[in-house]
N, C-alpha and C positions, 0 to 999 in steps of 0.2 A: 504494499499499499504506500503510494507516494504521499509526501507532505503536501498540504494544500490548505487554502483559505478561501471561503465562498460565503457570500451573503446575498440575500434577495429579498424585496419587498413583495408583499401580496395584499390584494383588498381583503378587509375584515369581515369576510362571509364564510359561512360554514362550508360551502361548496369548494373553498380553496384548499380545504385539508387534503383532499385527493391529490390536488397539484403539488402540495408540499410532499407528500408521501412519494409521488412518482420522481420528483426532482432529487430528493435526498437518496432515494434508492438508486437511481441511475448514477449519481456522483460517487456513491459508495459500493459500486457493484463488486469489488474485490475485497471489501472490508470484513474483517473475521466477525466483527460485531454489528454488521449492517442492520440486522432486524431489531436489535436493541436501540440502536441510534434512531432508526425511523420511528419505534415506538415512543422514545422519549420526545422526540422532535415534534411529532404530531400531537401528543398530549400537551406540551408547552404551547404550541400554537392553537390548539383547541381552548385552552385556558385563556389566551390572549383575546380570542374571539368572544368567549362566554362571559368572561369576568371583568373585562376592561372597556374602556372607551375606544378600543380598537374595532369593536362590532360597528360595521358601517364605515370604518375609517380604513386604516392600514396597519399592518405588522411586518417585522422583518425578522427573518431567520439567518442565523450564521453558523458555519461549521468550521473548526480549524483543526487539522490533523498534523500530528508530528510524532514520527516513530510508532509507538503502540498506544497513543493517547489521542482522544478525541475530546473537544470542547464543542457543545451545542449551545446556542443561545437563541432566545426570542425576544425582541424588543417590542413593547406594546405601548400603547397611548396613556397608560395609567388608569386608575380607578381608585375607588374610596378604600378598598380593603388590600391588605398585603397577603401574598400567597403564603399558605401555611399547610404543613404536612400533617394531616389529620392521623390520629392514632387508629390502628386497624380495627379496635373493638368499637369505635365510635360509630353509632348508627349503622349497624351491619346491614340492614335491610335497605338502605338509601341507594338511590339510583345513581348518584354522583358522589364526588368528594375523594375518590381513590387514586386520581391522577398523579398527584405529585408524590404519594407513597409508592406508586409504581416507578416513577422516574427515580425517586431516592433508592429503591431496591436495585434497580439496574445500574446505578451510576457509582462512581467513587466518591464524588462530592456534588453537592447541589447548593445554589446560592442565588440571591435576589439583591439587586442594586436599584436605587431610585425611589420614587413616591408617586403620589397621586397624579403627578404631571407626566410620568412615563417611567417604565421599569424594563430592566433587563433580567430575565430568569435564565439561569445558565446551569448546565450540568457537565461533569467531567466523566468521560467512560474511558475504560482502559481495556487491553487484551494481552494475553501471552504471560511471560514469566514476570513476577513481581507486581502482579496486580494488587493494589491496596485492597484491604478488607472491605467487605460489604456488609451490611447495607450502607448506602451513602448517607452522609450526615450533612444536615442543612448548615450553611456557613454564610457569612456575610463577606468574607474576602477570598477571591479566587485563588487557587493554588499556583497556577502557572500563567495567567493571562487575566488581564482586566479589559473590559471594553469601554470605549468612549463614545460620545455623541457624533463626532466627526465620522466615525466608520459606521455609523448606524443611521445614515441619511435614508429618508423613506424613498422609495422609487423602484427601479428595476434592478437587475444584478449589477454589482458594482465590483470594480477591480481595486478599489481604495483600500481594501482590507489588506493588511500586510502579511508577509509570508509567515507561516507557523515559527520558522526559525528565528525570525526577527522578533516576534512576540516573545518567545522564550528568552531570547537574549536581552531584551530590554525590560521584560516584566510588564510592559503595557501594550495596549492595542496599537497605538500610533507612534510609539517609541519616543 
């Protein structure tokens, strides 16, 4: 799997989840954790559409790969509540509310940055030797990359996102 950085904006409509799934699946055709990444990305995108002002607006997804690590992120238009991983025993018969718990279980780390004006929810997934212990633990500080507003402009696919190697070297999205 080659290193890569990719981000793309989508209309905030439930029908776009199919397109997110298709594009991420195509990009990660040879990734050993492709299905986990797709599941997590679609869940975060669904949350952006369902729980934020991105419904009817836009949201942006991003993927950064380096060696045996993947960071995925979804930037939304914000909303009144902050994303929370609910305990599995809470409201066992509820139709919703399990999405972030699934993302946390599949990822090494999970975090959120931002406020009611806009948020980025991200997850780090790994594969191969030396995988961090699971399940993922919510965190407010990214482990190997942070994201910034400049790299998360709304619109279509962008090449502004830096290379994965540059992200790791600098510790920040835009260096």
